[in-house]
All heavy atoms as an XYZ file, in Angstrom:
789
protein
N     142.579    117.404    104.249
C     141.814    117.073    103.065
C     141.337    115.625    103.190
O     142.084    114.737    103.549
C     142.695    117.257    101.823
C     141.942    117.102    100.539
S     142.953    117.285     99.028
C     143.870    118.753     99.315
N     140.071    115.402    102.896
C     139.493    114.066    103.015
C     140.122    113.112    102.011
O     140.455    113.478    100.897
C     137.984    114.151    102.761
O     137.433    112.860    102.668
N     140.289    111.866    102.418
C     140.782    110.863    101.487
C     139.628    110.057    100.903
O     139.824    109.003    100.331
C     141.809    109.947    102.146
C     141.218    109.172    103.308
O     140.079    109.382    103.703
N     141.999    108.277    103.864
N     138.402    110.551    101.070
C     137.224    109.865    100.560
C     136.822    110.337     99.173
O     135.732    110.017     98.708
C     136.047    110.021    101.524
C     136.246    109.212    102.787
O     136.851    108.150    102.750
N     135.762    109.717    103.887
N     137.655    111.109     98.511
C     137.360    111.536     97.152
C     137.680    110.395     96.200
O     138.737    109.769     96.299
C     138.168    112.778     96.771
C     137.808    113.988     97.601
C     138.705    114.507     98.519
C     136.564    114.582     97.480
C     138.385    115.617     99.284
C     136.224    115.692     98.246
C     137.138    116.198     99.141
O     136.811    117.285     99.897
N     136.758    110.118     95.295
C     136.915    109.013     94.362
C     136.508    109.446     92.955
O     135.681    110.338     92.787
C     136.041    107.815     94.772
C     136.325    107.273     96.156
C     137.709    106.681     96.262
C     137.964    106.150     97.670
N     139.337    105.856     97.918
N     137.104    108.790     91.978
C     136.681    108.923     90.587
C     135.897    107.668     90.255
O     136.369    106.551     90.493
C     137.880    109.091     89.632
C     137.434    108.992     88.182
C     138.570    110.424     89.877
N     134.701    107.864     89.745
C     133.829    106.754     89.380
C     133.731    106.676     87.872
O     133.475    107.686     87.215
C     132.428    106.958     89.957
C     132.333    107.332     91.427
C     130.902    107.683     91.788
C     132.833    106.203     92.283
N     133.950    105.508     87.332
C     133.700    105.250     85.916
C     132.360    104.535     85.868
O     132.183    103.467     86.466
C     134.793    104.368     85.308
C     136.168    104.982     85.385
C     136.296    106.151     84.452
C     137.735    106.651     84.451
N     137.984    107.693     83.506
N     131.395    105.144     85.170
C     130.035    104.629     85.158
C     129.702    103.934     83.839
O     130.292    104.239     82.801
C     129.052    105.777     85.407
C     129.314    106.612     86.667
C     128.313    107.747     86.771
C     129.300    105.745     87.910
N     128.738    103.049     83.887
C     128.295    102.341     82.677
C     127.787    103.300     81.612
O     127.835    102.995     80.429
C     127.202    101.337     83.014
C     127.702    100.124     83.725
C     126.609     99.064     83.788
N     127.086     97.915     84.506
C     127.744     96.903     83.947
N     127.981     96.910     82.664
N     128.151     95.894     84.684
N     127.313    104.448     82.014
C     126.805    105.451     81.069
C     127.923    106.060     80.228
O     127.655    106.747     79.249
C     126.094    106.567     81.824
O     127.025    107.270     82.644
N     129.166    105.839     80.659
C     130.308    106.448     79.995
C     130.829    107.668     80.736
O     131.906    108.177     80.422
N     130.079    108.154     81.706
C     130.510    109.311     82.491
C     131.664    108.933     83.414
O     131.730    107.818     83.932
C     129.370    109.845     83.361
C     128.249    110.485     82.572
O     128.450    110.777     81.370
O     127.162    110.690     83.158
N     132.545    109.890     83.623
C     133.561    109.823     84.672
C     133.191    110.913     85.662
O     133.015    112.071     85.279
C     134.957    110.076     84.113
O     135.342    109.034     83.263
N     133.068    110.542     86.925
C     132.568    111.452     87.943
C     133.539    111.461     89.114
O     134.043    110.413     89.524
C     131.165    111.006     88.422
C     130.666    111.861     89.560
C     130.173    111.026     87.265
N     133.801    112.651     89.661
C     134.566    112.774     90.897
C     133.580    113.202     91.978
O     132.687    114.031     91.734
C     135.749    113.765     90.775
C     135.296    115.162     90.431
C     136.581    113.772     92.055
N     133.715    112.597     93.166
C     132.792    112.902     94.253
C     133.403    112.459     95.573
O     134.386    111.716     95.603
C     131.461    112.183     94.041
N     132.776    112.899     96.645
C     133.159    112.437     97.967
C     132.309    111.220     98.311
O     131.080    111.292     98.318
C     132.960    113.536     99.006
C     133.447    113.145    100.374
C     133.355    114.271    101.381
O     132.804    115.333    101.058
O     133.856    114.066    102.504
N     132.953    110.104     98.585
C     132.268    108.866     98.936
C     131.821    108.955    100.387
O     132.642    109.160    101.282
C     133.215    107.683     98.739
C     132.665    106.305     99.034
C     131.542    105.943     98.075
C     133.785    105.274     98.947
N     130.506    108.820    100.629
C     130.009    108.930    102.000
C     129.405    107.630    102.513
O     129.162    107.495    103.708
C     129.010    110.102    102.165
C     127.853    110.007    101.182
C     129.735    111.432    102.034
C     126.800    111.097    101.365
N     129.153    106.674    101.607
C     128.654    105.359    102.022
C     129.080    104.325    100.982
O     129.030    104.598     99.784
C     127.128    105.371    102.139
C     126.521    104.061    102.562
C     124.996    104.074    102.557
O     124.383    105.131    102.333
O     124.429    103.003    102.779
N     129.492    103.165    101.454
C     129.897    102.092    100.552
C     129.360    100.781    101.115
O     129.921    100.218    102.038
C     131.419    102.052    100.416
C     131.884    101.128     99.320
O     131.088    100.431     98.683
N     133.183    101.112     99.092
N     128.235    100.332    100.563
C     127.640     99.083    101.019
C     127.835     98.009     99.951
O     128.389     98.269     98.883
C     126.149     99.270    101.311
O     125.407     99.297    100.101
N     127.344     96.822    100.219
C     127.491     95.714     99.279
C     126.751     95.984     97.966
O     127.214     95.626     96.896
C     126.975     94.433     99.914
C     127.197     93.203     99.084
C     126.800     91.947     99.817
C     127.107     90.749     98.932
N     126.896     89.506     99.633
N     125.601     96.660     98.040
C     124.769     96.844     96.853
C     124.886     98.214     96.195
O     124.549     98.372     95.025
C     123.302     96.613     97.208
O     122.865     97.592     98.141
N     125.342     99.212     96.942
C     125.369    100.574     96.395
C     126.439    101.422     97.096
O     127.008    101.011     98.090
C     123.995    101.242     96.555
C     123.635    101.530     97.982
N     123.037    100.604     98.806
C     123.818    102.635     98.744
C     122.857    101.135    100.005
N     123.329    102.364     99.989
N     126.655    102.600     96.508
C     127.447    103.624     97.179
C     126.614    104.896     97.209
O     125.663    105.050     96.439
C     128.810    103.897     96.489
C     128.615    104.512     95.108
C     129.660    102.651     96.431
C     129.874    105.072     94.510
N     126.965    105.788     98.111
C     126.337    107.112     98.165
C     127.462    108.126     98.087
O     128.461    108.003     98.794
C     125.521    107.281     99.444
C     124.701    108.562     99.466
C     123.791    108.630    100.678
N     122.934    107.473    100.831
C     121.756    107.296    100.212
N     121.307    108.223     99.417
N     121.044    106.205    100.431
N     127.287    109.091     97.196
C     128.316    110.113     97.019
C     127.720    111.503     97.205
O     126.521    111.720     96.990
C     129.010    110.014     95.633
C     129.793    108.727     95.514
C     128.022    110.166     94.491
N     128.578    112.415     97.614
C     128.198    113.806     97.819
C     128.848    114.671     96.745
O     130.016    114.494     96.423
C     128.651    114.265     99.211
C     128.148    115.639     99.546
O     126.977    115.939     99.388
N     129.047    116.486    100.034
N     128.071    115.595     96.196
C     128.534    116.604     95.231
C     129.261    115.992     94.021
O     130.382    116.388     93.689
C     129.441    117.619     95.904
C     128.839    118.389     97.077
C     127.759    119.358     96.663
N     128.234    120.432     95.838
C     128.685    121.597     96.279
N     128.733    121.836     97.556
N     129.091    122.510     95.429
N     128.652    115.026     93.332
C     129.314    114.446     92.164
C     129.456    115.465     91.042
O     128.548    116.261     90.785
C     128.378    113.298     91.759
C     127.039    113.707     92.268
C     127.302    114.478     93.530
N     130.615    115.436     90.388
C     130.877    116.317     89.248
C     131.453    115.494     88.116
O     132.387    114.714     88.319
C     131.844    117.425     89.632
C     131.268    118.372     90.630
S     132.288    119.813     90.830
C     131.488    120.542     92.254
N     130.867    115.679     86.951
C     131.362    114.971     85.774
C     132.684    115.575     85.333
O     132.854    116.799     85.317
C     130.347    115.056     84.641
C     130.757    114.261     83.428
C     129.734    114.281     82.318
O     128.709    114.968     82.435
O     129.985    113.599     81.319
N     133.628    114.716     84.979
C     134.932    115.144     84.500
C     134.888    115.150     82.973
O     134.577    114.135     82.350
C     136.044    114.196     84.973
C     136.067    114.117     86.498
C     137.399    114.643     84.418
C     136.945    112.995     87.032
N     135.172    116.303     82.400
C     135.227    116.419     80.945
C     136.586    116.994     80.564
O     137.148    117.806     81.297
C     134.122    117.333     80.421
C     132.740    116.791     80.662
C     131.697    117.661     80.007
C     130.330    117.045     80.205
N     129.359    117.574     79.272
N     137.089    116.571     79.430
C     138.359    117.092     78.942
C     138.125    117.827     77.639
O     137.447    117.327     76.746
C     139.378    115.963     78.739
C     139.853    115.410     80.057
C     139.247    114.300     80.625
C     140.885    116.025     80.755
C     139.666    113.804     81.844
C     141.306    115.534     81.974
C     140.692    114.433     82.516
O     141.108    113.957     83.727
N     138.661    119.034     77.570
C     138.553    119.858     76.373
C     139.939    119.928     75.730
O     140.940    120.102     76.427
C     138.081    121.272     76.730
C     136.758    121.319     77.469
S     135.360    120.839     76.471
C     135.287    122.183     75.336
N     139.963    119.787     74.427
C     141.214    119.876     73.672
C     141.152    121.115     72.790
O     140.104    121.404     72.209
C     141.410    118.623     72.814
C     141.495    117.381     73.630
N     140.393    116.627     73.958
C     142.547    116.772     74.211
C     140.765    115.605     74.694
N     142.061    115.668     74.865
N     142.252    121.832     72.731
C     142.301    123.017     71.879
C     143.722    123.247     71.391
O     144.678    122.705     71.934
C     141.759    124.245     72.603
C     142.539    124.654     73.823
C     143.528    125.623     73.732
C     142.287    124.078     75.058
C     144.250    126.006     74.850
C     143.004    124.457     76.180
C     143.987    125.425     76.076
N     143.820    124.043     70.378
C     145.117    124.423     69.803
C     145.273    125.921     69.993
O     144.387    126.697     69.632
C     145.181    124.042     68.316
C     145.033    122.527     68.170
C     146.478    124.533     67.693
C     144.929    122.029     66.747
N     146.403    126.328     70.568
C     146.623    127.751     70.815
C     147.070    128.468     69.538
O     147.200    127.859     68.475
C     147.599    127.966     71.979
C     149.017    127.520     71.686
O     149.377    127.318     70.514
O     149.781    127.387     72.665
N     147.316    129.757     69.645
C     147.677    130.583     68.491
C     148.992    130.158     67.841
O     149.228    130.442     66.666
C     147.752    132.053     68.919
N     149.835    129.448     68.601
C     151.114    128.985     68.058
C     151.026    127.555     67.512
O     152.038    126.974     67.116
C     152.205    129.062     69.127
C     152.488    130.466     69.662
C     153.497    130.407     70.804
C     152.983    131.372     68.549
N     149.813    126.998     67.510
C     149.616    125.664     66.968
C     149.896    124.529     67.938
O     149.912    123.375     67.536
N     150.099    124.851     69.212
C     150.360    123.814     70.217
C     149.047    123.230     70.728
O     148.090    123.964     70.959
C     151.155    124.389     71.377
C     152.550    124.841     70.962
C     153.255    125.468     72.123
N     152.519    126.689     72.493
C     153.033    127.709     73.139
N     154.288    127.681     73.531
N     152.321    128.765     73.421
N     149.032    121.917     70.910
C     147.846    121.243     71.425
C     147.837    121.300     72.942
O     148.872    121.122     73.581
C     147.823    119.788     70.957
C     147.678    119.645     69.467
C     147.683    118.191     69.071
C     147.627    118.073     67.547
N     147.659    116.673     67.109
N     146.657    121.537     73.504
C     146.486    121.599     74.954
C     145.239    120.810     75.347
O     144.320    120.655     74.555
C     146.324    123.042     75.433
C     147.511    123.902     75.173
N     148.583    123.952     76.021
C     147.791    124.732     74.148
C     149.483    124.797     75.538
N     149.025    125.282     74.396
N     145.251    120.359     76.588
C     144.094    119.670     77.148
C     143.804    120.303     78.498
O     144.718    120.587     79.273
C     144.404    118.183     77.319
C     143.281    117.396     77.956
C     143.643    115.929     78.123
O     144.368    115.610     79.075
O     143.202    115.134     77.281
N     142.530    120.540     78.781
C     142.154    121.079     80.078
C     140.973    120.291     80.625
O     140.135    119.808     79.865
C     141.830    122.588     79.990
O     141.646    123.103     81.299
C     140.599    122.858     79.160
N     140.947    120.150     81.936
C     139.873    119.432     82.601
C     138.794    120.417     83.035
O     139.098    121.474     83.583
C     140.416    118.693     83.828
C     139.366    117.924     84.585
S     140.015    117.069     86.039
C     140.667    118.424     86.992
N     137.553    120.041     82.802
C     136.401    120.839     83.229
C     135.526    119.959     84.100
O     135.282    118.799     83.766
C     135.612    121.361     82.012
C     136.486    122.290     81.190
C     134.328    122.047     82.453
C     135.867    122.735     79.897
N     135.063    120.497     85.211
C     134.162    119.768     86.102
C     132.778    120.388     86.007
O     132.624    121.605     86.103
C     134.665    119.835     87.543
C     136.037    119.203     87.772
C     136.505    119.449     89.195
C     135.997    117.713     87.471
N     131.775    119.536     85.802
C     130.398    119.975     85.651
C     129.548    119.294     86.719
O     129.593    118.058     86.850
C     129.860    119.614     84.244
C     128.417    120.048     84.095
C     130.728    120.221     83.161
N     128.787    120.090     87.451
C     127.919    119.552     88.500
C     127.002    118.490     87.894
O     126.194    118.772     87.018
C     127.099    120.681     89.120
C     126.257    120.239     90.300
O     126.150    119.024     90.560
O     125.684    121.121     90.968
N     127.131    117.254     88.347
C     126.381    116.128     87.800
C     124.912    116.175     88.220
O     124.051    115.576     87.596
C     127.039    114.825     88.251
C     126.748    113.638     87.412
C     126.935    113.495     86.072
C     126.235    112.379     87.865
N     126.584    112.243     85.656
C     126.150    111.529     86.752
C     125.866    111.889     89.110
C     125.697    110.226     86.828
C     125.423    110.580     89.190
C     125.339    109.767     88.069
N     124.602    116.898     89.300
C     123.232    117.026     89.803
C     122.699    118.449     89.623
O     121.810    118.875     90.354
C     123.171    116.619     91.285
C     123.586    115.189     91.604
C     123.617    114.976     93.117
C     122.669    114.190     90.928
N     123.230    119.151     88.643
C     122.922    120.573     88.455
C     121.424    120.865     88.347
O     120.942    121.865     88.845
C     123.641    121.087     87.209
C     123.500    122.566     87.013
C     124.334    123.044     85.867
C     124.303    124.552     85.832
N     125.498    125.104     85.261
N     120.675    120.016     87.698
C     119.256    120.279     87.485
C     118.375    119.755     88.620
O     117.171    119.636     88.467
C     118.807    119.674     86.153
O     119.026    118.269     86.174
N     118.999    119.454     89.770
C     118.244    118.955     90.916
C     118.480    119.837     92.133
O     119.312    120.746     92.104
C     118.665    117.512     91.270
O     119.973    117.543     91.846
C     118.675    116.606     90.051
N     117.770    119.532     93.204
C     117.947    120.278     94.456
C     118.701    119.453     95.497
O     118.812    119.869     96.640
C     116.580    120.685     95.043
O     115.818    119.501     95.279
C     115.845    121.622     94.103
N     119.226    118.295     95.093
C     119.940    117.426     96.029
C     121.439    117.492     95.780
O     121.888    117.848     94.688
C     119.454    115.957     95.931
C     117.997    115.846     96.295
C     119.715    115.386     94.563
N     122.209    117.154     96.809
C     123.670    117.127     96.691
C     124.247    115.724     96.789
O     125.426    115.521     96.534
C     124.329    118.000     97.768
C     124.222    119.457     97.451
O     124.207    119.850     96.295
N     124.131    120.279     98.482
N     123.430    114.766     97.215
C     123.911    113.399     97.338
C     123.083    112.486     96.436
O     121.920    112.769     96.152
C     123.835    112.886     98.788
O     122.489    112.857     99.207
C     124.657    113.755     99.720
N     123.718    111.391     96.023
C     123.024    110.424     95.168
C     123.499    109.024     95.525
O     124.664    108.816     95.861
C     123.248    110.731     93.668
C     124.689    110.583     93.277
C     122.352    109.885     92.786
N     122.564    108.095     95.470
C     122.852    106.684     95.687
C     123.001    106.035     94.317
O     122.135    106.174     93.460
C     121.689    106.040     96.460
C     121.801    104.561     96.663
C     120.577    104.092     97.440
C     120.265    102.657     97.136
N     119.046    102.206     97.816
N     124.113    105.330     94.129
C     124.371    104.647     92.866
C     124.474    103.153     93.132
O     125.258    102.718     93.986
C     125.680    105.140     92.241
C     125.733    106.611     91.857
C     127.153    106.997     91.493
C     124.796    106.884     90.704
N     123.686    102.382     92.412
C     123.762    100.931     92.534
C     125.110    100.464     91.993
O     125.609    100.986     90.999
C     122.612    100.271     91.768
C     121.231    100.652     92.290
C     120.997    100.282     93.749
O     121.479     99.212     94.183
O     120.330    101.060     94.455
N     125.703     99.476     92.638
C     127.035     99.004     92.244
C     127.059     98.464     90.816
O     128.074     98.570     90.143
C     127.529     97.933     93.218
C     127.864     98.474     94.598
C     129.336     98.634     94.783
C     129.697     99.212     96.120
N     130.439     98.342     96.977
N     125.934     97.935     90.328
C     125.945     97.397     88.970
C     125.969     98.504     87.906
O     126.133     98.227     86.734
C     124.800     96.413     88.725
C     123.423     97.041     88.827
O     123.311     98.218     89.196
O     122.438     96.324     88.530
N     125.803     99.755     88.314
C     125.904    100.905     87.406
C     127.339    101.430     87.336
O     127.674    102.251     86.502
C     124.947    102.010     87.876
C     124.854    103.190     86.959
C     124.312    103.064     85.692
C     125.309    104.435     87.359
C     124.237    104.158     84.834
C     125.231    105.529     86.517
C     124.692    105.385     85.249
N     128.198    100.936     88.227
C     129.562    101.440     88.360
C     130.545    100.418     87.790
O     130.544     99.261     88.182
C     129.889    101.718     89.839
C     128.889    102.722     90.418
C     131.316    102.207     90.001
C     128.917    102.803     91.927
N     131.382    100.876     86.862
C     132.416     99.998     86.305
C     133.641     99.950     87.203
O     134.314     98.920     87.294
C     132.826    100.471     84.908
C     131.744    100.391     83.841
C     132.253    101.002     82.541
C     131.313     98.957     83.615
N     133.969    101.063     87.840
C     135.144    101.104     88.695
C     135.144    102.305     89.611
O     134.558    103.345     89.296
N     135.805    102.168     90.749
C     135.982    103.249     91.727
C     137.478    103.397     91.925
O     138.157    102.434     92.281
C     135.288    102.925     93.061
C     133.787    102.684     92.842
C     135.530    104.040     94.080
C     133.057    102.170     94.073
N     137.997    104.611     91.683
C     139.437    104.823     91.656
C     139.859    106.000     92.527
O     139.079    106.921     92.777
C     139.892    105.105     90.216
C     139.483    104.020     89.257
C     138.334    104.147     88.498
C     140.240    102.867     89.135
C     137.937    103.146     87.617
C     139.861    101.860     88.258
C     138.709    101.998     87.498
N     141.111    105.973     92.938
C     141.725    107.114     93.624
C     142.003    108.172     92.561
O     142.574    107.865     91.507
C     143.031    106.681     94.326
C     143.748    107.878     94.916
C     142.741    105.630     95.387
N     141.598    109.421     92.795
C     141.832    110.469     91.788
C     143.311    110.820     91.648
O     144.078    110.688     92.596
C     141.049    111.668     92.309
C     140.541    111.305     93.645
C     140.867    109.893     93.944
N     143.682    111.282     90.457
C     145.048    111.771     90.259
C     145.222    113.057     91.071
O     144.240    113.710     91.440
C     145.328    112.000     88.776
O     144.441    112.946     88.251
N     146.464    113.437     91.374
C     146.727    114.568     92.279
C     146.097    115.900     91.862
O     145.775    116.711     92.720
C     148.255    114.678     92.289
C     148.730    113.325     91.921
C     147.702    112.761     90.982
N     145.882    116.128     90.577
C     145.318    117.408     90.146
C     143.802    117.471     90.246
O     143.220    118.550     90.234
C     145.758    117.723     88.716
C     145.282    116.686     87.724
O     145.266    115.489     88.059
O     144.921    117.058     86.589
N     143.138    116.330     90.377
C     141.673    116.301     90.348
C     141.054    116.852     91.631
O     140.140    117.666     91.578
C     141.158    114.873     90.052
C     139.647    114.795     90.211
C     141.562    114.446     88.644
N     141.532    116.426     92.792
C     140.906    116.838     94.054
C     140.983    118.353     94.270
O     139.964    118.969     94.585
C     141.470    116.050     95.253
C     140.939    116.597     96.567
C     141.117    114.574     95.122
N     142.132    119.011     94.101
C     142.143    120.471     94.271
C     141.204    121.181     93.288
O     140.529    122.150     93.658
C     143.596    120.862     94.012
C     144.379    119.627     94.296
C     143.484    118.488     93.885
N     141.124    120.689     92.062
C     140.202    121.283     91.085
C     138.759    121.087     91.526
O     137.926    121.989     91.402
C     140.408    120.658     89.701
O     141.680    120.969     89.205
N     138.455    119.901     92.047
C     137.123    119.593     92.546
C     136.746    120.519     93.702
O     135.651    121.089     93.730
C     137.086    118.129     92.968
C     135.828    117.685     93.664
C     134.657    117.448     92.957
C     135.821    117.476     95.040
C     133.507    117.020     93.607
C     134.680    117.039     95.689
C     133.526    116.821     94.969
O     132.390    116.397     95.618
N     137.645    120.686     94.641
C     137.376    121.553     95.793
C     137.176    123.006     95.350
O     136.270    123.688     95.833
C     138.505    121.419     96.842
C     138.462    120.015     97.459
C     138.400    122.487     97.917
C     139.663    119.668     98.308
N     138.021    123.487     94.421
C     137.856    124.852     93.900
C     136.509    125.019     93.207
O     135.832    126.029     93.392
C     138.983    125.196     92.933
C     140.254    125.659     93.602
C     141.243    126.278     92.625
N     141.604    125.407     91.517
C     142.559    124.489     91.539
N     143.272    124.319     92.651
N     142.826    123.757     90.488
N     136.099    124.042     92.420
C     134.824    124.121     91.701
C     133.659    124.140     92.681
O     132.714    124.917     92.521
C     134.706    122.944     90.726
C     133.369    122.837     90.029
C     133.112    123.990     89.100
C     131.865    123.682     88.259
N     131.062    124.847     87.998
N     133.709    123.315     93.725
C     132.655    123.336     94.747
C     132.588    124.707     95.400
O     131.501    125.247     95.605
C     132.907    122.279     95.826
C     132.535    120.897     95.435
C     132.466    119.933     96.605
C     133.521    120.090     97.642
N     133.422    119.137     98.751
N     133.746    125.277     95.724
C     133.789    126.593     96.360
C     133.218    127.659     95.433
O     132.444    128.517     95.875
C     135.227    126.931     96.766
C     135.292    128.139     97.668
O     134.495    128.202     98.620
O     136.122    129.014     97.401
N     133.578    127.610     94.157
C     133.031    128.565     93.185
C     131.510    128.421     93.066
O     130.779    129.429     93.020
C     133.664    128.366     91.815
C     135.021    128.992     91.585
C     135.597    128.521     90.256
C     134.917    130.501     91.610
N     131.029    127.202     93.012
C     129.583    126.968     92.921
C     128.860    127.468     94.158
O     127.757    128.004     94.068
C     129.284    125.477     92.718
C     129.632    124.983     91.320
O     129.992    125.806     90.446
O     129.564    123.755     91.117
N     129.474    127.305     95.333
C     128.843    127.702     96.585
C     128.899    129.197     96.844
O     127.966    129.766     97.388
C     129.510    126.981     97.769
C     129.234    125.489     97.764
O     128.333    125.041     97.021
O     129.938    124.761     98.495
N     130.006    129.830     96.455
C     130.216    131.224     96.843
C     130.375    132.176     95.656
O     130.622    133.359     95.869
C     131.467    131.335     97.731
C     131.410    130.425     98.918
N     130.488    130.555     99.933
C     132.153    129.330     99.240
C     130.673    129.598    100.824
N     131.677    128.846    100.423
N     130.317    131.665     94.462
C     130.504    132.517     93.282
C     131.958    132.885     93.128
O     132.831    132.477     93.872
N     132.219    133.651     92.107
C     133.609    134.050     91.967
C     134.038    134.076     90.606
O     134.235    134.316     89.637
């Protein structure tokens, strides 16, 4: 598994997970960015739950990579252990259905 997966906190307020493919002084380039969203719900027994949803950040385009200027990025972080497997599963589902 690649160790180039990163979570980006953006000035727009988005949190994005992606594979980092270039890191220069002025910008980064990422492959297959997906926005991280958290949904909160209460089950039938009244217990609160939180689930992570990944949404293709470039869904309305025909490209898979994007260049982001460093001044648009607040931080670049190592993802928590549950994020990368979810990201890989979501990419696989998007590519092959399921």
